[in-house]
Biopython code that builds the backbone (N, CA, C, O; Angstrom):
import numpy as np
from Bio.PDB.StructureBuilder import StructureBuilder

atoms = [
    (1, "MET", "N", (1.165, 3.927, 7.248)),
    (1, "MET", "CA", (2.202, 4.759, 6.680)),
    (1, "MET", "C", (1.776, 6.217, 6.800)),
    (1, "MET", "O", (0.588, 6.536, 6.746)),
    (2, "GLU", "N", (2.746, 7.082, 6.963)),
    (2, "GLU", "CA", (2.463, 8.508, 7.068)),
    (2, "GLU", "C", (1.743, 8.988, 5.812)),
    (2, "GLU", "O", (2.122, 8.627, 4.698)),
    (3, "GLY", "N", (0.723, 9.788, 5.990)),
    (3, "GLY", "CA", (-0.040, 10.327, 4.873)),
    (3, "GLY", "C", (-1.200, 9.460, 4.436)),
    (3, "GLY", "O", (-1.909, 9.810, 3.492)),
    (4, "PHE", "N", (-1.413, 8.318, 5.114)),
    (4, "PHE", "CA", (-2.500, 7.408, 4.762)),
    (4, "PHE", "C", (-3.308, 7.031, 5.992)),
    (4, "PHE", "O", (-2.798, 7.029, 7.112)),
    (5, "GLU", "N", (-4.552, 6.718, 5.770)),
    (5, "GLU", "CA", (-5.402, 6.121, 6.796)),
    (5, "GLU", "C", (-6.077, 4.925, 6.156)),
    (5, "GLU", "O", (-6.213, 4.868, 4.933)),
    (6, "HIS", "N", (-6.509, 3.953, 6.983)),
    (6, "HIS", "CA", (-7.112, 2.770, 6.380)),
    (6, "HIS", "C", (-8.328, 2.310, 7.180)),
    (6, "HIS", "O", (-8.481, 2.600, 8.367)),
    (7, "ARG", "N", (-9.179, 1.579, 6.470)),
    (7, "ARG", "CA", (-10.381, 0.998, 7.062)),
    (7, "ARG", "C", (-10.281, -0.511, 6.912)),
    (7, "ARG", "O", (-10.229, -1.039, 5.801)),
    (8, "GLU", "N", (-10.254, -1.192, 8.041)),
    (8, "GLU", "CA", (-10.204, -2.658, 8.065)),
    (8, "GLU", "C", (-11.587, -3.205, 7.733)),
    (8, "GLU", "O", (-12.593, -2.644, 8.169)),
    (9, "THR", "N", (-11.650, -4.280, 6.977)),
    (9, "THR", "CA", (-12.933, -4.857, 6.563)),
    (9, "THR", "C", (-13.412, -5.962, 7.499)),
    (9, "THR", "O", (-14.547, -6.419, 7.371)),
    (10, "GLY", "N", (-12.572, -6.402, 8.439)),
    (10, "GLY", "CA", (-12.938, -7.491, 9.335)),
    (10, "GLY", "C", (-12.450, -8.853, 8.878)),
    (10, "GLY", "O", (-12.630, -9.846, 9.584)),
    (11, "ILE", "N", (-11.833, -8.911, 7.704)),
    (11, "ILE", "CA", (-11.334, -10.182, 7.168)),
    (11, "ILE", "C", (-10.215, -10.747, 8.050)),
    (11, "ILE", "O", (-10.152, -11.957, 8.266)),
    (12, "ASN", "N", (-9.343, -9.889, 8.555)),
    (12, "ASN", "CA", (-8.240, -10.356, 9.406)),
    (12, "ASN", "C", (-8.778, -11.101, 10.623)),
    (12, "ASN", "O", (-8.306, -12.192, 10.943)),
    (13, "GLU", "N", (-9.746, -10.525, 11.290)),
    (13, "GLU", "CA", (-10.343, -11.176, 12.460)),
    (13, "GLU", "C", (-11.100, -12.441, 12.065)),
    (13, "GLU", "O", (-11.000, -13.468, 12.737)),
    (14, "ALA", "N", (-11.853, -12.362, 10.980)),
    (14, "ALA", "CA", (-12.668, -13.499, 10.556)),
    (14, "ALA", "C", (-11.819, -14.704, 10.129)),
    (14, "ALA", "O", (-12.239, -15.849, 10.294)),
    (15, "THR", "N", (-10.630, -14.442, 9.583)),
    (15, "THR", "CA", (-9.757, -15.537, 9.142)),
    (15, "THR", "C", (-8.697, -15.888, 10.189)),
    (15, "THR", "O", (-7.792, -16.682, 9.935)),
    (16, "LYS", "N", (-8.828, -15.280, 11.369)),
    (16, "LYS", "CA", (-7.865, -15.510, 12.461)),
    (16, "LYS", "C", (-6.432, -15.206, 12.017)),
    (16, "LYS", "O", (-5.498, -15.941, 12.340)),
    (17, "GLY", "N", (-6.281, -14.116, 11.276)),
    (17, "GLY", "CA", (-4.961, -13.638, 10.880)),
    (17, "GLY", "C", (-4.402, -14.223, 9.605)),
    (17, "GLY", "O", (-3.274, -13.900, 9.232)),
    (18, "ILE", "N", (-5.147, -15.071, 8.924)),
    (18, "ILE", "CA", (-4.641, -15.668, 7.680)),
    (18, "ILE", "C", (-4.546, -14.622, 6.569)),
    (18, "ILE", "O", (-3.587, -14.623, 5.797)),
    (19, "ALA", "N", (-5.531, -13.733, 6.485)),
    (19, "ALA", "CA", (-5.574, -12.728, 5.427)),
    (19, "ALA", "C", (-6.139, -11.431, 5.972)),
    (19, "ALA", "O", (-6.845, -11.417, 6.980)),
    (20, "SER", "N", (-5.819, -10.350, 5.294)),
    (20, "SER", "CA", (-6.374, -9.045, 5.651)),
    (20, "SER", "C", (-6.761, -8.324, 4.368)),
    (20, "SER", "O", (-6.070, -8.414, 3.353)),
    (21, "VAL", "N", (-7.862, -7.617, 4.432)),
    (21, "VAL", "CA", (-8.305, -6.764, 3.328)),
    (21, "VAL", "C", (-8.688, -5.431, 3.945)),
    (21, "VAL", "O", (-9.496, -5.373, 4.872)),
    (22, "HIS", "N", (-8.109, -4.371, 3.431)),
    (22, "HIS", "CA", (-8.525, -3.055, 3.897)),
    (22, "HIS", "C", (-8.416, -2.047, 2.763)),
    (22, "HIS", "O", (-7.756, -2.280, 1.750)),
    (23, "VAL", "N", (-9.083, -0.927, 2.967)),
    (23, "VAL", "CA", (-9.054, 0.165, 2.009)),
    (23, "VAL", "C", (-8.225, 1.283, 2.626)),
    (23, "VAL", "O", (-8.523, 1.752, 3.725)),
    (24, "ALA", "N", (-7.188, 1.705, 1.918)),
    (24, "ALA", "CA", (-6.340, 2.806, 2.360)),
    (24, "ALA", "C", (-6.625, 4.016, 1.493)),
    (24, "ALA", "O", (-6.906, 3.894, 0.300)),
    (25, "ARG", "N", (-6.548, 5.170, 2.102)),
    (25, "ARG", "CA", (-6.698, 6.387, 1.309)),
    (25, "ARG", "C", (-5.708, 7.423, 1.793)),
    (25, "ARG", "O", (-5.357, 7.473, 2.972)),
    (26, "ALA", "N", (-5.271, 8.238, 0.872)),
    (26, "ALA", "CA", (-4.344, 9.317, 1.214)),
    (26, "ALA", "C", (-5.124, 10.364, 2.002)),
    (26, "ALA", "O", (-6.188, 10.805, 1.569)),
    (27, "ASN", "N", (-4.600, 10.756, 3.147)),
    (27, "ASN", "CA", (-5.280, 11.802, 3.900)),
    (27, "ASN", "C", (-4.633, 13.155, 3.686)),
    (27, "ASN", "O", (-5.021, 14.145, 4.306)),
    (28, "GLN", "N", (-3.654, 13.194, 2.812)),
    (28, "GLN", "CA", (-3.103, 14.460, 2.348)),
    (28, "GLN", "C", (-2.413, 14.205, 1.017)),
    (28, "GLN", "O", (-1.632, 13.262, 0.893)),
    (29, "ALA", "N", (-2.692, 15.024, 0.038)),
    (29, "ALA", "CA", (-2.085, 14.839, -1.277)),
    (29, "ALA", "C", (-0.607, 15.190, -1.205)),
    (29, "ALA", "O", (-0.197, 16.071, -0.450)),
    (30, "ASN", "N", (0.179, 14.489, -2.000)),
    (30, "ASN", "CA", (1.612, 14.753, -2.115)),
    (30, "ASN", "C", (2.305, 14.781, -0.758)),
    (30, "ASN", "O", (3.138, 15.651, -0.502)),
    (31, "HIS", "N", (1.967, 13.845, 0.099)),
    (31, "HIS", "CA", (2.578, 13.754, 1.421)),
    (31, "HIS", "C", (4.083, 13.498, 1.313)),
    (31, "HIS", "O", (4.567, 13.009, 0.292)),
    (32, "ALA", "N", (4.809, 13.834, 2.373)),
    (32, "ALA", "CA", (6.244, 13.560, 2.410)),
    (32, "ALA", "C", (6.431, 12.048, 2.448)),
    (32, "ALA", "O", (6.030, 11.396, 3.412)),
    (33, "ALA", "N", (7.029, 11.497, 1.421)),
    (33, "ALA", "CA", (7.115, 10.047, 1.282)),
    (33, "ALA", "C", (8.483, 9.530, 1.703)),
    (33, "ALA", "O", (9.502, 10.196, 1.514)),
    (34, "ASN", "N", (8.486, 8.339, 2.272)),
    (34, "ASN", "CA", (9.706, 7.615, 2.613)),
    (34, "ASN", "C", (9.607, 6.230, 1.992)),
    (34, "ASN", "O", (8.518, 5.732, 1.705)),
    (35, "TYR", "N", (10.777, 5.617, 1.791)),
    (35, "TYR", "CA", (10.758, 4.221, 1.384)),
    (35, "TYR", "C", (10.313, 3.368, 2.569)),
    (35, "TYR", "O", (10.693, 3.627, 3.711)),
    (36, "THR", "N", (9.511, 2.360, 2.286)),
    (36, "THR", "CA", (9.072, 1.402, 3.296)),
    (36, "THR", "C", (9.288, -0.003, 2.745)),
    (36, "THR", "O", (9.498, -0.192, 1.547)),
    (37, "SER", "N", (9.231, -0.977, 3.639)),
    (37, "SER", "CA", (9.230, -2.380, 3.243)),
    (37, "SER", "C", (8.334, -3.116, 4.223)),
    (37, "SER", "O", (7.953, -2.561, 5.253)),
    (38, "HIS", "N", (7.997, -4.353, 3.914)),
    (38, "HIS", "CA", (7.108, -5.131, 4.778)),
    (38, "HIS", "C", (7.588, -6.572, 4.832)),
    (38, "HIS", "O", (8.419, -6.992, 4.027)),
    (39, "ASN", "N", (7.060, -7.318, 5.781)),
    (39, "ASN", "CA", (7.422, -8.733, 5.895)),
    (39, "ASN", "C", (6.245, -9.651, 5.586)),
    (39, "ASN", "O", (6.247, -10.814, 5.987)),
    (40, "SER", "N", (5.253, -9.147, 4.885)),
    (40, "SER", "CA", (4.110, -9.949, 4.461)),
    (40, "SER", "C", (4.528, -10.904, 3.345)),
    (40, "SER", "O", (5.376, -10.557, 2.523)),
    (41, "ASP", "N", (3.947, -12.092, 3.307)),
    (41, "ASP", "CA", (4.241, -13.030, 2.216)),
    (41, "ASP", "C", (3.719, -12.493, 0.886)),
    (41, "ASP", "O", (4.404, -12.569, -0.134)),
    (42, "ILE", "N", (2.511, -11.954, 0.904)),
    (42, "ILE", "CA", (1.885, -11.385, -0.294)),
    (42, "ILE", "C", (1.255, -10.058, 0.092)),
    (42, "ILE", "O", (0.508, -9.983, 1.067)),
    (43, "LEU", "N", (1.551, -9.012, -0.667)),
    (43, "LEU", "CA", (0.901, -7.712, -0.483)),
    (43, "LEU", "C", (0.460, -7.234, -1.852)),
    (43, "LEU", "O", (1.262, -6.730, -2.638)),
    (44, "PHE", "N", (-0.831, -7.399, -2.127)),
    (44, "PHE", "CA", (-1.436, -7.058, -3.409)),
    (44, "PHE", "C", (-2.242, -5.784, -3.231)),
    (44, "PHE", "O", (-3.007, -5.664, -2.274)),
    (45, "SER", "N", (-2.082, -4.838, -4.134)),
    (45, "SER", "CA", (-2.814, -3.569, -4.044)),
    (45, "SER", "C", (-3.488, -3.265, -5.377)),
    (45, "SER", "O", (-2.932, -3.520, -6.446)),
    (46, "PHE", "N", (-4.693, -2.714, -5.292)),
    (46, "PHE", "CA", (-5.491, -2.352, -6.460)),
    (46, "PHE", "C", (-5.929, -0.906, -6.288)),
    (46, "PHE", "O", (-6.525, -0.559, -5.269)),
    (47, "VAL", "N", (-5.641, -0.060, -7.270)),
    (47, "VAL", "CA", (-6.013, 1.355, -7.198)),
    (47, "VAL", "C", (-7.500, 1.490, -7.534)),
    (47, "VAL", "O", (-7.918, 1.322, -8.679)),
    (48, "LEU", "N", (-8.283, 1.799, -6.495)),
    (48, "LEU", "CA", (-9.731, 1.960, -6.675)),
    (48, "LEU", "C", (-10.083, 3.310, -7.276)),
    (48, "LEU", "O", (-11.009, 3.423, -8.078)),
    (49, "ASN", "N", (-9.330, 4.338, -6.878)),
    (49, "ASN", "CA", (-9.652, 5.697, -7.285)),
    (49, "ASN", "C", (-8.380, 6.541, -7.224)),
    (49, "ASN", "O", (-7.526, 6.309, -6.369)),
    (50, "GLY", "N", (-8.250, 7.499, -8.104)),
    (50, "GLY", "CA", (-7.130, 8.424, -8.059)),
    (50, "GLY", "C", (-5.880, 7.885, -8.730)),
    (50, "GLY", "O", (-5.941, 6.976, -9.557)),
    (51, "ASN", "N", (-4.735, 8.468, -8.354)),
    (51, "ASN", "CA", (-3.472, 8.053, -8.947)),
    (51, "ASN", "C", (-2.328, 8.281, -7.976)),
    (51, "ASN", "O", (-2.469, 8.989, -6.979)),
    (52, "LEU", "N", (-1.177, 7.663, -8.289)),
    (52, "LEU", "CA", (0.010, 7.727, -7.440)),
    (52, "LEU", "C", (1.231, 7.404, -8.264)),
    (52, "LEU", "O", (1.124, 6.876, -9.371)),
    (53, "ASN", "N", (2.393, 7.722, -7.723)),
    (53, "ASN", "CA", (3.656, 7.259, -8.287)),
    (53, "ASN", "C", (4.177, 6.174, -7.368)),
    (53, "ASN", "O", (4.174, 6.341, -6.148)),
    (54, "LEU", "N", (4.623, 5.066, -7.934)),
    (54, "LEU", "CA", (5.203, 3.961, -7.184)),
    (54, "LEU", "C", (6.662, 3.814, -7.605)),
    (54, "LEU", "O", (6.966, 3.588, -8.777)),
    (55, "SER", "N", (7.557, 3.944, -6.630)),
    (55, "SER", "CA", (8.990, 3.738, -6.865)),
    (55, "SER", "C", (9.417, 2.506, -6.093)),
    (55, "SER", "O", (8.974, 2.292, -4.965)),
    (56, "THR", "N", (10.275, 1.695, -6.695)),
    (56, "THR", "CA", (10.827, 0.522, -6.024)),
    (56, "THR", "C", (12.336, 0.530, -6.200)),
    (56, "THR", "O", (12.877, 1.298, -6.996)),
    (57, "GLU", "N", (13.009, -0.334, -5.448)),
    (57, "GLU", "CA", (14.459, -0.427, -5.558)),
    (57, "GLU", "C", (14.880, -0.654, -7.006)),
    (57, "GLU", "O", (14.362, -1.543, -7.681)),
    (58, "ASN", "N", (15.809, 0.146, -7.466)),
    (58, "ASN", "CA", (16.444, -0.041, -8.773)),
    (58, "ASN", "C", (15.492, 0.033, -9.964)),
    (58, "ASN", "O", (15.817, -0.472, -11.038)),
    (59, "LYS", "N", (14.333, 0.647, -9.797)),
    (59, "LYS", "CA", (13.395, 0.790, -10.916)),
    (59, "LYS", "C", (12.912, 2.240, -10.976)),
    (59, "LYS", "O", (12.825, 2.910, -9.947)),
    (60, "ALA", "N", (12.604, 2.715, -12.159)),
    (60, "ALA", "CA", (12.061, 4.056, -12.329)),
    (60, "ALA", "C", (10.641, 4.113, -11.769)),
    (60, "ALA", "O", (9.934, 3.106, -11.750)),
    (61, "ALA", "N", (10.236, 5.274, -11.321)),
    (61, "ALA", "CA", (8.885, 5.469, -10.786)),
    (61, "ALA", "C", (7.855, 5.189, -11.878)),
    (61, "ALA", "O", (8.068, 5.494, -13.052)),
    (62, "GLN", "N", (6.740, 4.603, -11.463)),
    (62, "GLN", "CA", (5.630, 4.333, -12.375)),
    (62, "GLN", "C", (4.419, 5.114, -11.901)),
    (62, "GLN", "O", (4.132, 5.153, -10.705)),
    (63, "ASN", "N", (3.711, 5.735, -12.827)),
    (63, "ASN", "CA", (2.473, 6.410, -12.481)),
    (63, "ASN", "C", (1.339, 5.400, -12.620)),
    (63, "ASN", "O", (1.128, 4.835, -13.693)),
    (64, "LEU", "N", (0.613, 5.178, -11.529)),
    (64, "LEU", "CA", (-0.500, 4.233, -11.521)),
    (64, "LEU", "C", (-1.798, 4.997, -11.322)),
    (64, "LEU", "O", (-1.838, 6.011, -10.625)),
    (65, "LYS", "N", (-2.858, 4.497, -11.943)),
    (65, "LYS", "CA", (-4.156, 5.170, -11.886)),
    (65, "LYS", "C", (-5.252, 4.156, -11.606)),
    (65, "LYS", "O", (-4.998, 2.954, -11.527)),
    (66, "GLU", "N", (-6.458, 4.646, -11.458)),
    (66, "GLU", "CA", (-7.623, 3.795, -11.207)),
    (66, "GLU", "C", (-7.633, 2.586, -12.132)),
    (66, "GLU", "O", (-7.511, 2.719, -13.350)),
    (67, "GLY", "N", (-7.782, 1.388, -11.529)),
    (67, "GLY", "CA", (-7.820, 0.152, -12.297)),
    (67, "GLY", "C", (-6.491, -0.578, -12.353)),
    (67, "GLY", "O", (-6.448, -1.749, -12.730)),
    (68, "ASP", "N", (-5.394, 0.098, -11.981)),
    (68, "ASP", "CA", (-4.083, -0.551, -11.971)),
    (68, "ASP", "C", (-3.903, -1.351, -10.685)),
    (68, "ASP", "O", (-4.524, -1.052, -9.665)),
    (69, "ALA", "N", (-3.056, -2.361, -10.744)),
    (69, "ALA", "CA", (-2.759, -3.201, -9.584)),
    (69, "ALA", "C", (-1.253, -3.399, -9.494)),
    (69, "ALA", "O", (-0.543, -3.303, -10.495)),
    (70, "PHE", "N", (-0.772, -3.677, -8.279)),
    (70, "PHE", "CA", (0.645, -3.955, -8.097)),
    (70, "PHE", "C", (0.846, -4.873, -6.899)),
    (70, "PHE", "O", (0.025, -4.914, -5.982)),
    (71, "VAL", "N", (1.956, -5.609, -6.925)),
    (71, "VAL", "CA", (2.340, -6.512, -5.842)),
    (71, "VAL", "C", (3.731, -6.102, -5.386)),
    (71, "VAL", "O", (4.630, -5.900, -6.203)),
    (72, "ILE", "N", (3.901, -5.981, -4.071)),
    (72, "ILE", "CA", (5.199, -5.659, -3.497)),
    (72, "ILE", "C", (5.730, -6.908, -2.799)),
    (72, "ILE", "O", (5.125, -7.374, -1.833)),
    (73, "PRO", "N", (6.859, -7.462, -3.273)),
    (73, "PRO", "CA", (7.433, -8.643, -2.619)),
    (73, "PRO", "C", (7.931, -8.308, -1.205)),
    (73, "PRO", "O", (8.197, -7.146, -0.899)),
    (74, "PRO", "N", (8.055, -9.319, -0.353)),
    (74, "PRO", "CA", (8.562, -9.096, 1.000)),
    (74, "PRO", "C", (9.945, -8.436, 0.976)),
    (74, "PRO", "O", (10.798, -8.777, 0.155)),
    (75, "GLN", "N", (10.144, -7.499, 1.881)),
    (75, "GLN", "CA", (11.415, -6.797, 2.101)),
    (75, "GLN", "C", (11.829, -5.855, 0.977)),
    (75, "GLN", "O", (12.888, -5.236, 1.084)),
    (76, "MET", "N", (11.052, -5.713, -0.095)),
    (76, "MET", "CA", (11.419, -4.777, -1.163)),
    (76, "MET", "C", (11.104, -3.349, -0.725)),
    (76, "MET", "O", (9.976, -3.044, -0.338)),
    (77, "LYS", "N", (12.097, -2.487, -0.788)),
    (77, "LYS", "CA", (11.877, -1.080, -0.471)),
    (77, "LYS", "C", (11.054, -0.452, -1.592)),
    (77, "LYS", "O", (11.347, -0.622, -2.775)),
    (78, "HIS", "N", (10.022, 0.274, -1.188)),
    (78, "HIS", "CA", (9.164, 0.936, -2.159)),
    (78, "HIS", "C", (8.628, 2.235, -1.562)),
    (78, "HIS", "O", (8.614, 2.417, -0.344)),
    (79, "MET", "N", (8.191, 3.126, -2.437)),
    (79, "MET", "CA", (7.671, 4.411, -1.989)),
    (79, "MET", "C", (6.471, 4.796, -2.845)),
    (79, "MET", "O", (6.504, 4.699, -4.072)),
    (80, "ILE", "N", (5.416, 5.232, -2.172)),
    (80, "ILE", "CA", (4.238, 5.782, -2.837)),
    (80, "ILE", "C", (4.295, 7.290, -2.650)),
    (80, "ILE", "O", (4.385, 7.778, -1.524)),
    (81, "SER", "N", (4.244, 8.031, -3.758)),
    (81, "SER", "CA", (4.342, 9.491, -3.698)),
    (81, "SER", "C", (3.418, 10.119, -4.732)),
    (81, "SER", "O", (2.769, 9.427, -5.516)),
    (82, "ASP", "N", (3.376, 11.432, -4.714)),
    (82, "ASP", "CA", (2.572, 12.215, -5.669)),
    (82, "ASP", "C", (1.154, 11.663, -5.776)),
    (82, "ASP", "O", (0.649, 11.419, -6.872)),
    (83, "THR", "N", (0.529, 11.472, -4.631)),
    (83, "THR", "CA", (-0.826, 10.922, -4.593)),
    (83, "THR", "C", (-1.857, 12.008, -4.869)),
    (83, "THR", "O", (-1.678, 13.164, -4.486)),
    (84, "SER", "N", (-2.928, 11.623, -5.530)),
    (84, "SER", "CA", (-4.032, 12.556, -5.747)),
    (84, "SER", "C", (-4.893, 12.626, -4.487)),
    (84, "SER", "O", (-4.845, 11.731, -3.643)),
    (85, "ASN", "N", (-5.672, 13.684, -4.369)),
    (85, "ASN", "CA", (-6.550, 13.873, -3.206)),
    (85, "ASN", "C", (-7.574, 12.764, -3.063)),
    (85, "ASN", "O", (-8.018, 12.470, -1.953)),
    (86, "ASP", "N", (-7.955, 12.143, -4.175)),
    (86, "ASP", "CA", (-9.017, 11.134, -4.146)),
    (86, "ASP", "C", (-8.485, 9.696, -4.159)),
    (86, "ASP", "O", (-9.247, 8.764, -4.415)),
    (87, "LEU", "N", (-7.187, 9.503, -3.886)),
    (87, "LEU", "CA", (-6.589, 8.172, -3.956)),
    (87, "LEU", "C", (-7.204, 7.214, -2.936)),
    (87, "LEU", "O", (-7.303, 7.534, -1.751)),
    (88, "GLN", "N", (-7.615, 6.038, -3.409)),
    (88, "GLN", "CA", (-8.059, 4.934, -2.561)),
    (88, "GLN", "C", (-7.457, 3.655, -3.125)),
    (88, "GLN", "O", (-7.499, 3.411, -4.331)),
    (89, "ILE", "N", (-6.887, 2.832, -2.222)),
    (89, "ILE", "CA", (-6.241, 1.585, -2.617)),
    (89, "ILE", "C", (-6.856, 0.440, -1.828)),
    (89, "ILE", "O", (-6.980, 0.524, -0.606)),
    (90, "LEU", "N", (-7.238, -0.622, -2.514)),
    (90, "LEU", "CA", (-7.662, -1.855, -1.863)),
    (90, "LEU", "C", (-6.409, -2.689, -1.676)),
    (90, "LEU", "O", (-5.712, -2.991, -2.644)),
    (91, "GLU", "N", (-6.116, -3.067, -0.427)),
    (91, "GLU", "CA", (-4.893, -3.791, -0.125)),
    (91, "GLU", "C", (-5.234, -5.136, 0.496)),
    (91, "GLU", "O", (-6.025, -5.215, 1.436)),
    (92, "ILE", "N", (-4.632, -6.193, -0.036)),
    (92, "ILE", "CA", (-4.864, -7.556, 0.441)),
    (92, "ILE", "C", (-3.519, -8.139, 0.851)),
    (92, "ILE", "O", (-2.556, -8.093, 0.086)),
    (93, "SER", "N", (-3.455, -8.690, 2.065)),
    (93, "SER", "CA", (-2.193, -9.253, 2.531)),
    (93, "SER", "C", (-2.388, -10.652, 3.097)),
    (93, "SER", "O", (-3.419, -10.976, 3.687)),
    (94, "LEU", "N", (-1.360, -11.467, 2.896)),
    (94, "LEU", "CA", (-1.257, -12.787, 3.499)),
    (94, "LEU", "C", (0.107, -12.861, 4.158)),
    (94, "LEU", "O", (1.104, -12.733, 3.447)),
    (95, "PRO", "N", (0.222, -13.052, 5.433)),
    (95, "PRO", "CA", (-0.837, -13.176, 6.419)),
    (95, "PRO", "C", (-1.509, -11.835, 6.681)),
    (95, "PRO", "O", (-1.106, -10.801, 6.149)),
    (96, "GLY", "N", (-2.524, -11.879, 7.499)),
    (96, "GLY", "CA", (-3.308, -10.683, 7.780)),
    (96, "GLY", "C", (-2.579, -9.647, 8.613)),
    (96, "GLY", "O", (-2.853, -8.453, 8.490)),
    (97, "THR", "N", (-1.666, -10.074, 9.449)),
    (97, "THR", "CA", (-0.904, -9.164, 10.289)),
    (97, "THR", "C", (0.553, -9.223, 9.859)),
    (97, "THR", "O", (1.138, -10.302, 9.770)),
    (98, "PHE", "N", (1.129, -8.074, 9.597)),
    (98, "PHE", "CA", (2.527, -7.997, 9.169)),
    (98, "PHE", "C", (3.119, -6.677, 9.649)),
    (98, "PHE", "O", (2.395, -5.790, 10.101)),
    (99, "GLU", "N", (4.423, -6.556, 9.549)),
    (99, "GLU", "CA", (5.111, -5.341, 9.971)),
    (99, "GLU", "C", (5.592, -4.550, 8.772)),
    (99, "GLU", "O", (6.043, -5.111, 7.774)),
    (100, "THR", "N", (5.487, -3.237, 8.890)),
    (100, "THR", "CA", (6.004, -2.308, 7.883)),
    (100, "THR", "C", (7.175, -1.552, 8.501)),
    (100, "THR", "O", (7.083, -1.071, 9.631)),
    (101, "THR", "N", (8.264, -1.451, 7.764)),
    (101, "THR", "CA", (9.444, -0.723, 8.221)),
    (101, "THR", "C", (9.594, 0.533, 7.372)),
    (101, "THR", "O", (9.524, 0.473, 6.144)),
    (102, "VAL", "N", (9.799, 1.672, 8.031)),
    (102, "VAL", "CA", (10.034, 2.941, 7.336)),
    (102, "VAL", "C", (11.544, 3.132, 7.241)),
    (102, "VAL", "O", (12.252, 3.031, 8.242)),
    (103, "HIS", "N", (12.027, 3.405, 6.044)),
    (103, "HIS", "CA", (13.456, 3.619, 5.799)),
    (103, "HIS", "C", (13.686, 5.112, 5.594)),
    (103, "HIS", "O", (13.136, 5.715, 4.673)),
    (104, "GLU", "N", (14.489, 5.687, 6.445)),
    (104, "GLU", "CA", (14.777, 7.141, 6.369)),
    (104, "GLU", "C", (15.692, 7.461, 5.231)),
    (104, "GLU", "O", (16.035, 8.625, 5.023)),
]
sb = StructureBuilder()
sb.init_structure("model")
sb.init_model(0)
sb.init_chain("A")
sb.init_seg("    ")
for serial, (resi, resn, name, xyz) in enumerate(atoms, 1):
    if name == "N":
        sb.init_residue(resn, " ", resi, " ")
    sb.init_atom(name, np.array(xyz, "f"), 0.0, 1.0, " ", f" {name:<3s}", serial, name[0])
structure = sb.get_structure()
């Protein structure tokens, strides 16, 4: 996603695509955010460091901080915004390879 970079842990390759674990971090604070969705069966995220606002379809934005976790269901439009400079997220997905769609 725009404004983020990630480091793959090797789990996707080791499990032959069954699962993926990576660490994402904001590479610019308060990046221009768009709604996105994914086709992963499970997308679990844990805020390792920093904070962010998470907006989803038909729900008010939530401010999440270090220690918070969230799950995004398949095809749900969501947006991560107002990220801190030190934001890091541990992201776990099943299956390991999935597609993300950016909604303008």
